[in-house]
VOPAGU-2260 file (C-alpha; in pm, 1 decimal, decimal comma):
REM VOPAGU-2260
SITE   aa  ch    i         X         Y         Z
SITE  MET   A    0    1494,7   -5237,4    2699,7
SITE  ILE   A    1    1611,5   -4883,2    2855,9
SITE  PRO   A    2    1783,0   -4998,2    3183,3
SITE  ALA   A    3    1764,6   -4724,8    3482,7
SITE  ARG   A    4    2081,3   -4653,0    3617,5
SITE  ALA   A    5    2254,4   -4870,3    3900,1
SITE  SER   A    6    2143,4   -4713,8    4211,8
SITE  PRO   A    7    2296,0   -4730,0    4564,1
SITE  PRO   A    8    2121,3   -4896,6    4817,4
SITE  GLY   A    9    1827,0   -4705,4    4976,5
SITE  CYS   A   10    1814,5   -4462,3    4656,7
SITE  TYR   A   11    1509,2   -4442,9    4449,8
SITE  ARG   A   12    1502,7   -4560,5    4106,1
SITE  VAL   A   13    1238,2   -4290,6    3984,9
SITE  LEU   A   14    1110,4   -4269,7    3625,6
SITE  LEU   A   15    1054,7   -3892,7    3591,8
SITE  LEU   A   16     843,8   -3733,9    3344,1
SITE  ALA   A   17     867,8   -3385,7    3258,0
SITE  GLU   A   18     749,1   -3220,5    2936,0
SITE  ALA   A   19     817,1   -2888,8    3007,8
SITE  CYS   A   20    1163,8   -2867,4    3174,1
SITE  ASN   A   21    1333,9   -2569,9    3061,7
SITE  PRO   A   22    1627,4   -2348,1    3236,1
SITE  GLU   A   23    1596,0   -2101,9    3035,1
SITE  TRP   A   24    1161,8   -2050,8    3041,4
SITE  PRO   A   25    1024,7   -1866,0    3300,2
SITE  SER   A   26     714,9   -2025,7    3517,4
SITE  LEU   A   27     639,5   -2391,8    3535,8
SITE  PRO   A   28     944,1   -2530,8    3255,1
SITE  VAL   A   29    1227,6   -2292,3    3493,4
SITE  VAL   A   30    1042,4   -2470,6    3865,0
SITE  ALA   A   31    1021,6   -2835,7    3713,4
SITE  TYR   A   32    1454,1   -2822,5    3636,4
SITE  LYS   A   33    1485,0   -2692,4    3943,7
SITE  ALA   A   34    1294,7   -3001,4    4111,3
SITE  ALA   A   35    1422,1   -3241,1    3846,8
SITE  LEU   A   36    1783,5   -3126,8    3942,8
SITE  ALA   A   37    1764,7   -3123,5    4359,3
SITE  LEU   A   38    1567,9   -3469,7    4313,2
SITE  ALA   A   39    1867,8   -3600,1    4118,9
SITE  GLU   A   40    2085,7   -3501,6    4395,6
SITE  ILE   A   41    1905,6   -3792,2    4645,3
SITE  ALA   A   42    1776,3   -4026,1    4411,2
SITE  SER   A   43    1814,9   -4207,4    4112,0
SITE  VAL   A   44    1642,8   -4012,6    3842,8
SITE  THR   A   45    1587,9   -4071,1    3459,4
SITE  LEU   A   46    1433,4   -3710,1    3357,9
SITE  VAL   A   47    1165,6   -3785,8    3010,7
SITE  THR   A   48    1140,6   -3484,6    2882,1
SITE  HIS   A   49    1074,8   -3300,2    2532,4
SITE  VAL   A   50    1352,2   -3274,5    2235,7
SITE  ARG   A   51    1228,2   -2891,0    2261,8
SITE  ASN   A   52    1452,3   -2888,8    2570,1
SITE  ARG   A   53    1729,5   -3036,7    2475,1
SITE  PRO   A   54    1975,8   -2753,0    2368,2
SITE  ALA   A   55    1853,5   -2534,9    2696,9
SITE  LEU   A   56    1947,1   -2839,4    2904,5
SITE  THR   A   57    2272,5   -2874,5    2722,9
SITE  ARG   A   58    2397,3   -2541,5    2796,7
SITE  ALA   A   59    2292,5   -2589,1    3197,3
SITE  GLY   A   60    2312,9   -2891,8    3181,9
SITE  ALA   A   61    2132,5   -3168,2    3384,2
SITE  GLY   A   62    2344,7   -3215,5    3726,2
SITE  LYS   A   63    2283,1   -3602,0    3824,7
SITE  ALA   A   64    2002,2   -3713,6    3636,5
SITE  ASP   A   65    1980,1   -3917,8    3315,9
SITE  VAL   A   66    1794,5   -3737,1    3047,3
SITE  VAL   A   67    1607,4   -3912,5    2755,9
SITE  TYR   A   68    1462,2   -3660,5    2534,9
SITE  LEU   A   69    1078,6   -3757,9    2358,5
SITE  ASP   A   70    1024,1   -3626,3    1987,7
SITE  THR   A   71     622,4   -3548,4    1916,8
SITE  GLU   A   72     666,4   -3225,9    1784,2
SITE  TYR   A   73     431,8   -3387,1    1460,7
SITE  LEU   A   74     156,0   -3281,1    1704,1
SITE  ALA   A   75     318,3   -3060,6    1954,2
SITE  ALA   A   76     416,6   -2818,0    1688,4
SITE  PRO   A   77     131,4   -2756,7    1533,7
SITE  MET   A   78    -128,7   -2738,9    1839,7
SITE  TYR   A   79     112,5   -2491,9    2006,3
SITE  ARG   A   80     112,4   -2247,1    1662,1
SITE  LEU   A   81    -287,6   -2282,6    1642,4
SITE  SER   A   82    -298,0   -2191,0    1969,6
SITE  GLN   A   83     -78,2   -1874,2    1911,9
SITE  MET   A   84    -319,3   -1832,1    1655,0
SITE  ILE   A   85    -648,5   -1811,3    1878,4
SITE  ARG   A   86    -480,6   -1671,9    2160,9
SITE  ARG   A   87    -308,0   -1364,2    1982,2
SITE  SER   A   88     -31,3   -1387,2    2206,6
SITE  GLU   A   89     111,9   -1615,3    2521,1
SITE  GLN   A   90      39,0   -1326,2    2711,6
SITE  TYR   A   91    -356,3   -1406,7    2709,8
SITE  ALA   A   92    -598,1   -1700,3    2791,2
SITE  GLN   A   93    -385,5   -1902,7    2960,2
SITE  THR   A   94    -652,6   -2128,9    2996,4
SITE  LEU   A   95    -725,7   -2185,6    2656,2
SITE  ALA   A   96    -301,9   -2299,8    2585,5
SITE  VAL   A   97    -353,5   -2540,8    2895,7
SITE  ALA   A   98    -652,7   -2702,8    2726,6
SITE  MET   A   99    -495,2   -2707,6    2351,6
SITE  ALA   A  100    -176,4   -2888,2    2538,5
SITE  TRP   A  101    -343,8   -3215,5    2586,2
SITE  PRO   A  102    -332,5   -3398,6    2251,8
SITE  ALA   A  103      16,5   -3303,5    2272,3
SITE  GLN   A  104      84,7   -3401,3    2647,3
SITE  VAL   A  105    -124,9   -3740,4    2538,6
SITE  ALA   A  106     121,3   -3825,9    2302,0
SITE  PHE   A  107     418,1   -3726,6    2493,5
SITE  GLU   A  108     349,8   -4014,7    2761,9
SITE  LEU   A  109     270,6   -4237,6    2499,2
SITE  ALA   A  110     552,9   -4189,9    2354,3
SITE  ALA   A  111     709,4   -4232,5    2682,8
SITE  TRP   A  112     539,4   -4541,0    2768,1
SITE  ARG   A  113     626,7   -4711,9    2437,2
SITE  LYS   A  114     979,4   -4664,9    2528,4
SITE  PHE   A  115    1021,9   -4732,1    2922,7
SITE  LYS   A  116     749,8   -5057,3    2915,9
SITE  ALA   A  117    1036,0   -5311,5    2953,1
SITE  ALA   A  118    1189,3   -5199,0    3181,0
SITE  LEU   A  119     850,7   -5074,4    3380,4
SITE  ARG   A  120     769,4   -5400,1    3351,9
SITE  ALA   A  121    1096,9   -5564,2    3467,3
SITE  GLY   A  122    1091,8   -5345,2    3741,8
SITE  GLN   A  123    1372,7   -5155,5    3653,1
SITE  TYR   A  124    1224,2   -4861,3    3819,9
SITE  ASP   A  125    1054,2   -4795,5    4192,4
SITE  LEU   A  126     831,4   -4570,7    4087,2
SITE  VAL   A  127     707,3   -4326,1    3804,0
SITE  HIS   A  128     645,0   -3985,1    3921,7
SITE  ARG   A  129     463,2   -3702,7    3613,5
SITE  LEU   A  130     628,4   -3392,0    3714,2
SITE  SER   A  131     480,0   -3184,8    3477,0
SITE  PRO   A  132     290,2   -3031,3    3381,0
SITE  MET   A  133     145,5   -2913,0    3689,5
SITE  SER   A  134    -244,6   -2879,2    3566,9
SITE  PRO   A  135    -488,4   -3071,8    3732,8
SITE  THR   A  136    -658,4   -3086,0    3434,3
SITE  LEU   A  137    -455,5   -3251,8    3214,4
SITE  PRO   A  138    -460,0   -3592,5    3316,6
SITE  SER   A  139    -194,4   -3862,8    3327,0
SITE  PRO   A  140    -236,3   -4191,4    3108,7
SITE  MET   A  141      64,9   -4332,6    3242,3
SITE  ALA   A  142     -75,3   -4364,7    3595,1
SITE  ARG   A  143    -332,5   -4610,2    3399,7
SITE  TRP   A  144     -63,5   -4778,9    3273,9
SITE  SER   A  145     240,2   -4774,6    3485,2
SITE  PRO   A  146     271,7   -5109,5    3707,2
SITE  VAL   A  147     469,4   -4974,8    3956,4
SITE  PRO   A  148     323,1   -4670,4    4169,6
SITE  PHE   A  149     258,4   -4318,3    4008,3
SITE  VAL   A  150     296,7   -4026,8    4208,3
SITE  LEU   A  151     189,4   -3701,8    4013,4
SITE  GLY   A  152     252,2   -3357,3    4101,1
SITE  PRO   A  153     287,5   -3062,5    4238,8
SITE  LEU   A  154     -54,1   -2942,0    4074,9
SITE  ASN   A  155    -203,1   -2619,9    4088,4
SITE  GLY   A  156    -512,9   -2513,1    4018,8
SITE  GLY   A  157    -854,3   -2416,8    4058,5
SITE  LEU   A  158    -852,8   -2120,7    4211,8
SITE  ALA   A  159   -1198,3   -1911,3    4108,7
SITE  TRP   A  160   -1209,3   -1566,2    3968,7
SITE  PRO   A  161   -1254,0   -1356,6    4304,0
SITE  PRO   A  162   -1647,6   -1172,8    4240,4
SITE  GLY   A  163   -1572,0    -809,7    4109,7
SITE  PHE   A  164   -1283,2    -841,5    3894,7
SITE  GLY   A  165   -1473,7    -914,4    3582,2
SITE  LYS   A  166   -1284,8    -669,1    3372,9
SITE  GLU   A  167    -967,8    -790,4    3506,3
SITE  LEU   A  168   -1151,5   -1185,3    3348,2
SITE  ARG   A  169   -1193,8   -1041,1    2998,7
SITE  ARG   A  170    -852,6    -837,8    2976,6
SITE  GLU   A  171    -697,0   -1183,5    3025,4
SITE  ARG   A  172    -994,2   -1316,5    2767,9
SITE  GLU   A  173   -1009,5   -1585,8    3000,2
SITE  TYR   A  174   -1377,9   -1697,1    2884,9
SITE  LEU   A  175   -1258,4   -2045,4    2915,7
SITE  ARG   A  176   -1306,0   -2071,1    3255,4
SITE  TYR   A  177   -1669,9   -2048,7    3215,7
SITE  PHE   A  178   -1666,4   -2420,9    3105,0
SITE  ARG   A  179   -1312,7   -2546,5    3298,6
SITE  ASP   A  180   -1523,8   -2816,8    3450,5
SITE  ALA   A  181   -1536,2   -2993,4    3111,5
SITE  TYR   A  182   -1176,1   -3103,3    3167,0
SITE  ARG   A  183   -1360,8   -3422,4    3381,1
SITE  LEU   A  184   -1521,0   -3534,7    3098,2
SITE  LEU   A  185   -1150,6   -3568,0    2930,7
SITE  PRO   A  186   -1008,4   -3920,0    2851,8
SITE  PHE   A  187    -785,0   -4094,8    3169,7
SITE  TYR   A  188    -934,7   -3802,1    3372,0
SITE  ARG   A  189   -1096,9   -4082,6    3586,2
SITE  SER   A  190    -809,0   -4351,4    3579,9
SITE  THR   A  191    -552,8   -4050,8    3705,4
SITE  TYR   A  192    -673,9   -4001,1    4021,3
SITE  ALA   A  193    -839,2   -4377,6    4098,4
SITE  ARG   A  194    -491,8   -4471,5    3998,8
SITE  ALA   A  195    -237,1   -4233,5    4167,0
SITE  ALA   A  196     -47,6   -4401,8    4453,5
SITE  CYS   A  197      52,3   -3997,2    4610,4
SITE  VAL   A  198     -98,2   -3662,0    4476,8
SITE  LEU   A  199     161,8   -3359,6    4514,8
SITE  ALA   A  200     -95,7   -3060,0    4537,2
SITE  ALA   A  201     -49,5   -2686,0    4593,3
SITE  PHE   A  202    -271,4   -2514,9    4852,9
SITE  ARG   A  203    -649,4   -2578,2    4956,1
SITE  HIS   A  204    -768,1   -2463,2    4597,8
SITE  THR   A  205    -599,1   -2713,3    4413,8
SITE  ILE   A  206    -666,3   -3006,1    4661,7
SITE  GLU   A  207   -1055,1   -2875,5    4675,3
SITE  ASP   A  208   -1072,3   -2928,0    4327,7
SITE  LEU   A  209    -981,2   -3287,5    4308,2
SITE  PRO   A  210   -1173,6   -3592,1    4362,0
SITE  ALA   A  211   -1269,8   -3679,1    4667,1
SITE  THR   A  212   -1191,8   -4053,7    4650,7
SITE  ALA   A  213    -800,2   -3926,2    4578,1
SITE  ARG   A  214    -784,6   -3664,7    4877,0
SITE  ALA   A  215    -688,3   -3952,4    5141,7
SITE  ARG   A  216    -375,1   -3969,8    4854,3
SITE  THR   A  217    -291,0   -3633,0    4845,2
SITE  ILE   A  218     -38,0   -3439,7    5000,8
SITE  ASP   A  219     -47,7   -3029,6    5005,0
SITE  PHE   A  220     272,6   -2972,4    4855,2
SITE  PRO   A  221     341,7   -2616,1    4698,9
SITE  GLU   A  222     511,1   -2650,4    4339,6
SITE  VAL   A  223     754,1   -2309,6    4419,3
SITE  GLY   A  224    1086,2   -2308,7    4541,0
SITE  ILE   A  225    1374,0   -2102,4    4589,6
SITE  ASP   A  226    1738,7   -2112,7    4473,4
SITE  PRO   A  227    1911,7   -1957,4    4805,7
SITE  ALA   A  228    2203,2   -1838,1    4547,2
SITE  LEU   A  229    2032,5   -1636,7    4341,2
SITE  PHE   A  230    1738,0   -1499,0    4636,7
SITE  ALA   A  231    2042,4   -1443,6    4940,0
SITE  TRP   A  232    1966,7   -1265,5    5288,0
SITE  PRO   A  233    2226,9    -966,0    5246,8
SITE  GLY   A  234    2179,0    -995,0    5648,1
SITE  GLU   A  235    1981,3    -703,7    5814,1
SITE  ARG   A  236    1910,4    -410,8    5614,7
SITE  PRO   A  237    2078,6     -64,7    5710,2
SITE  ARG   A  238    1790,3     187,6    5833,8
SITE  ARG   A  239    1714,9     467,6    5546,8
SITE  ASP   A  240    1497,8     775,4    5533,6
SITE  ARG   A  241    1411,6     653,5    5197,5
SITE  LEU   A  242    1247,5     335,4    5186,2
SITE  VAL   A  243    1239,5     105,1    4849,0
SITE  PHE   A  244     892,7     -79,8    4759,2
SITE  LEU   A  245     968,1    -316,7    4534,6
SITE  TYR   A  246     692,9    -497,2    4224,4
SITE  ALA   A  247     770,1    -801,4    4044,9
SITE  GLY   A  248     605,3    -968,5    3802,2
SITE  ARG   A  249     431,1    -993,7    3461,1
SITE  LEU   A  250     254,2    -652,9    3413,6
SITE  VAL   A  251     -37,9    -799,1    3311,2
SITE  ALA   A  252    -431,1    -729,9    3449,8
SITE  TYR   A  253    -471,4    -985,0    3751,5
SITE  LYS   A  254    -154,1    -907,7    3900,9
SITE  CYS   A  255    -274,9    -548,1    3960,3
SITE  PRO   A  256      38,7    -396,7    3932,3
SITE  ASP   A  257    -166,1     -38,4    3887,8
SITE  VAL   A  258    -301,5     -57,8    4265,6
SITE  ALA   A  259      45,7     -54,4    4382,4
SITE  ILE   A  260      85,9     308,8    4196,6
SITE  GLU   A  261    -226,5     410,7    4299,6
SITE  ALA   A  262    -156,2     332,9    4628,4
SITE  PHE   A  263     140,3     583,8    4637,8
SITE  ALA   A  264     -66,7     795,6    4449,7
SITE  GLY   A  265    -271,1     906,8    4664,1
SITE  SER   A  266      -7,2     880,4    5002,7
SITE  PRO   A  267     234,3    1193,7    5040,6
SITE  SER   A  268     426,4     999,5    5265,2
SITE  LEU   A  269     461,7     711,1    5045,1
SITE  ARG   A  270     584,5     977,4    4776,9
SITE  ARG   A  271     898,2    1024,1    4999,6
SITE  HIS   A  272    1010,5     690,6    4923,5
SITE  ARG   A  273    1085,1     494,6    4578,7
SITE  LEU   A  274     864,4     212,9    4416,1
SITE  VAL   A  275    1042,5      -4,4    4184,8
SITE  MET   A  276     827,7    -186,9    3877,6
SITE  VAL   A  277    1021,6    -520,3    3702,7
SITE  GLY   A  278     831,0    -727,0    3459,4
SITE  GLY   A  279     721,3    -690,6    3147,9
SITE  GLY   A  280     345,7    -752,7    3004,2
SITE  PRO   A  281      86,5    -579,1    2792,8
SITE  GLU   A  282     -10,0    -323,2    3084,2
SITE  GLN   A  283     358,8    -142,0    3071,5
SITE  ALA   A  284     257,8     112,7    2837,3
SITE  GLN   A  285     -76,7     182,3    3065,2
SITE  LEU   A  286     133,8     207,9    3377,0
SITE  GLU   A  287     354,7     407,5    3241,4
SITE  ALA   A  288      68,3     663,9    3163,1
SITE  LEU   A  289     -50,5     624,8    3517,9
SITE  VAL   A  290     268,0     734,9    3638,1
SITE  ALA   A  291     252,7    1064,6    3439,6
SITE  ARG   A  292     -62,5    1109,1    3519,8
SITE  HIS   A  293      -1,2    1119,2    3916,6
SITE  ASP   A  294     354,8    1255,2    3866,3
SITE  LEU   A  295     543,5    1062,4    4011,9
SITE  ALA   A  296     822,5    1021,5    3789,5
SITE  GLY   A  297    1077,0    1103,6    4057,3
SITE  THR   A  298     886,4     811,6    4283,9
SITE  VAL   A  299     808,9     536,2    4071,6
SITE  GLU   A  300     998,1     353,3    3861,0
SITE  ILE   A  301     900,3      94,9    3585,9
SITE  LEU   A  302    1224,8     -98,3    3459,1
SITE  GLY   A  303    1033,6    -356,4    3227,9
SITE  GLN   A  304    1182,0    -771,2    3254,0
SITE  ARG   A  305    1497,8    -814,0    3436,5
SITE  PRO   A  306    1694,3   -1131,3    3412,9
SITE  GLN   A  307    1626,4   -1313,3    3721,9
SITE  SER   A  308    1963,8   -1282,3    3886,5
SITE  GLU   A  309    1902,0    -874,2    3867,8
SITE  VAL   A  310    1576,9    -924,5    4014,5
SITE  GLY   A  311    1737,0   -1108,6    4312,7
SITE  MET   A  312    1986,4    -807,7    4356,6
SITE  LEU   A  313    1671,9    -592,7    4351,3
SITE  MET   A  314    1524,5    -792,5    4584,1
SITE  ARG   A  315    1823,1    -754,3    4814,5
SITE  ASP   A  316    1758,8    -355,3    4747,2
SITE  ALA   A  317    1430,8    -342,2    4871,5
SITE  GLU   A  318    1259,9    -353,9    5206,5
SITE  VAL   A  319     904,2    -449,6    5122,0
SITE  LEU   A  320     749,9    -614,6    4792,7
SITE  VAL   A  321     403,8    -513,8    4736,2
SITE  PHE   A  322     239,7    -739,4    4542,0
SITE  PRO   A  323    -154,3    -667,8    4470,9
SITE  SER   A  324    -212,7    -988,3    4265,0
SITE  ILE   A  325    -632,8   -1102,8    4271,4
SITE  ARG   A  326    -577,9   -1442,8    4128,2
SITE  GLU   A  327    -254,9   -1581,9    4202,6
SITE  LEU   A  328    -204,6   -1962,2    4194,9
SITE  GLY   A  329     182,6   -2008,7    4292,1
SITE  ALA   A  330     326,5   -1692,8    4374,5
SITE  GLY   A  331     717,7   -1794,6    4347,3
SITE  VAL   A  332     791,9   -1408,1    4358,5
SITE  VAL   A  333     625,4   -1433,7    4738,7
SITE  VAL   A  334     891,3   -1700,5    4809,6
SITE  GLU   A  335    1226,5   -1561,9    4635,1
SITE  ALA   A  336    1062,8   -1219,5    4793,5
SITE  MET   A  337    1100,9   -1391,3    5131,7
SITE  ALA   A  338    1427,4   -1517,3    5108,8
SITE  THR   A  339    1624,9   -1221,3    5054,7
SITE  GLY   A  340    1395,8   -1057,8    5362,5
SITE  CYS   A  341    1201,5    -820,6    5150,8
SITE  VAL   A  342     879,1    -841,8    5329,4
SITE  PRO   A  343     592,2    -932,3    5137,7
SITE  VAL   A  344     223,1    -721,6    5122,3
SITE  VAL   A  345     -27,5    -960,9    4899,4
SITE  VAL   A  346    -351,2   -1044,3    4887,6
SITE  ALA   A  347    -505,4   -1251,4    5097,2
SITE  TYR   A  348    -601,2   -1456,2    4822,2
SITE  GLY   A  349    -504,4   -1768,3    4658,3
SITE  ALA   A  350    -125,4   -1901,5    4740,1
SITE  PRO   A  351     -41,3   -1554,6    4899,3
SITE  ALA   A  352    -226,3   -1644,4    5145,3
SITE  THR   A  353     -73,3   -1927,3    5259,8
SITE  LEU   A  354     271,0   -1828,2    5182,0
SITE  VAL   A  355     296,4   -1539,4    5383,4
SITE  THR   A  356     219,7   -1504,9    5774,4
SITE  GLU   A  357     163,5   -1285,2    6053,2
SITE  ALA   A  358     514,2   -1351,1    6137,3
SITE  THR   A  359     626,9   -1286,4    5786,0
SITE  GLY   A  360     450,1   -1016,6    5643,9
SITE  SER   A  361     132,4    -882,1    5534,1
SITE  ARG   A  362    -204,3    -982,8    5409,3
SITE  VAL   A  363    -433,7    -732,5    5272,3
SITE  PRO   A  364    -795,8    -834,8    5268,0
SITE  LEU   A  365    -975,4    -930,5    4872,5
SITE  GLY   A  366   -1140,4    -656,3    4811,8
SITE  THR   A  367   -1260,1    -424,0    4512,4
SITE  LYS   A  368    -989,1    -228,3    4308,1
SITE  ALA   A  369   -1050,8      56,1    4506,4
SITE  GLU   A  370   -1064,5    -159,9    4844,1
SITE  LEU   A  371    -743,7    -292,4    4720,5
SITE  VAL   A  372    -558,7      89,1    4653,1
SITE  THR   A  373    -660,6     186,7    5007,2
SITE  ALA   A  374    -571,2     -93,7    5161,2
SITE  PHE   A  375    -226,6    -131,1    5046,4
SITE  ARG   A  376    -221,4     215,5    5087,5
SITE  ARG   A  377    -283,9     185,3    5438,5
SITE  GLU   A  378     -43,4     -80,9    5480,1
SITE  LEU   A  379     242,4      41,3    5331,8
SITE  GLU   A  380     260,5     323,5    5548,7
SITE  ALA   A  381     237,4     174,3    5822,0
SITE  LEU   A  382     547,7      -1,7    5766,6
SITE  ALA   A  383     739,0     308,2    5684,2
SITE  ALA   A  384     663,2     390,8    5955,1
SITE  GLN   A  385     732,6     104,4    6168,9
SITE  PRO   A  386    1121,5       7,2    6058,6
SITE  ASP   A  387    1162,1    -176,8    6395,8
SITE  ARG   A  388     863,1    -434,5    6243,1
SITE  ILE   A  389    1001,8    -479,6    5888,8
SITE  ARG   A  390    1334,8    -627,5    6031,8
SITE  ASP   A  391    1123,2    -847,0    6276,2
SITE  LEU   A  392     972,3    -937,5    5950,2
SITE  SER   A  393    1243,4    -923,9    5730,9
SITE  LYS   A  394    1423,3   -1224,4    5938,7
SITE  ALA   A  395    1103,8   -1500,4    6036,8
SITE  ALA   A  396    1042,2   -1404,7    5612,5
SITE  HIS   A  397    1414,5   -1568,1    5518,1
SITE  GLU   A  398    1450,1   -1775,7    5791,9
SITE  ARG   A  399    1066,1   -1933,6    5700,1
SITE  ALA   A  400    1196,4   -1935,0    5316,4
SITE  LEU   A  401    1507,3   -2117,5    5385,3
SITE  ARG   A  402    1361,0   -2379,9    5606,4
SITE  TYR   A  403    1062,5   -2485,4    5405,2
SITE  TYR   A  404    1094,9   -2361,3    5040,8
SITE  THR   A  405    1467,6   -2446,3    4916,1
SITE  TRP   A  406    1459,2   -2692,7    4641,9
SITE  GLN   A  407    1694,8   -2949,9    4862,9
SITE  ALA   A  408    1437,7   -2922,6    5136,6
SITE  LYS   A  409    1163,2   -2973,7    4871,4
SITE  ALA   A  410    1338,1   -3300,9    4706,4
SITE  THR   A  411    1398,1   -3431,6    5042,4
SITE  LYS   A  412    1021,9   -3388,6    5114,5
SITE  THR   A  413     900,2   -3538,2    4773,3
SITE  VAL   A  414    1154,6   -3847,8    4863,9
SITE  GLN   A  415     965,8   -3845,8    5216,9
SITE  ALA   A  416     631,0   -3897,5    5022,3
SITE  TYR   A  417     810,9   -4159,5    4781,9
SITE  GLU   A  418     884,8   -4403,7    5114,2
SITE  TRP   A  419     470,9   -4348,3    5227,5
SITE  VAL   A  420     376,5   -4485,1    4832,7
SITE  LEU   A  421     629,4   -4751,5    4891,0
SITE  GLY   A  422     502,3   -4861,3    5245,2
SITE  ARG   A  423     840,6   -4741,6    5428,4
SITE  ARG   A  424     667,8   -4521,4    5651,5
SITE  SER   A  425     339,1   -4539,0    5803,2
SITE  VAL   A  426     213,9   -4203,5    5728,4
SITE  PRO   A  427     215,9   -3928,6    5437,8
SITE  PRO   A  428     473,3   -3644,6    5537,2
SITE  ARG   A  429     378,2   -3230,0    5572,3
SITE  PHE   A  430     529,8   -3045,8    5416,0
SITE  GLU   A  431     594,7   -2805,2    5698,1
SITE  ASP   A  432     718,5   -3036,4    5938,4
């Protein structure tokens, strides 16, 4: 039997499942790591993760969490190699990658159940919370097996490719999108959503993808968060004639980084300012060629991949984030920019449409690629001509990010969800209360 760590009165004992939890890997693994770290500050957390994460967690530390490593490489390793062989690059076919992770996830949860079932049956934990994976297409066997309340999420997924962007879908090799709904036939799918006491799900697009019977137990809960130490507000920015516009994100087709360049290319007024692009990816060579073709060498700078700390510095030095992604599930970069006071200009679709309000940035209507170029050009020109508006949006964006999206604030909301699950509050928490 694995004993749960003794905890002070009122501190919930949580068995936290996070197969991918790694401070050195981008996207969801580092999100899971930061969420777990913050949660362990206010709950008694036993973090159960894969042995592949041990080196990075040893270097970075796991805070106040007790960590248990499970080794399922006998299945995870060959499935990963097969996925890489089929996809040919980690940059492409993300839907296929998620689908091929399913057998290894079942093996991971089975190993967790075998290790902790005696402790769970003995009441040594108040609840089980599966933090990662965060895809709603990967059901959880533990939801059926757990004798204590089971919490799932935050989940994020189900956002449709917008019409008119089939070219981008093909360049991303997302052909499996046409068969995505087959995940509802997977073993444990029905029991996951029937047995989960609470589902944390990010944004409307994810909630609407869940079974209708689970929605009364679902809380709208974005998975993205910020570290204020990395993404600090520098205070009100000094006025300057040459503004810095920043694109931050992978250089891939669906994020449409070429829209930012084309917006500058057709605007004499924007050419007087700077566009800095940070991020790596398969589109970089084409973007560099686009800069050369439009004679933008003195205006557009493509920096390539940079560490997160440097991205934070670039955000603090920029007035505006230019983020024309047309299929953004989480958009962590948006709240990071907001925290620094870098005003986001985004497409009004998916996560950015919720994260950005009229008081904190600008939402450009979804349209064709050409329409996006025109709309972004118009909005960026308007911002460049209104320094007072940038100042007001910057302050409001920073305040919104700090109020709702720090990892500490999100951990507090997670514990409130636990209170509801365990009958210690009468109504579920609202994320933005």
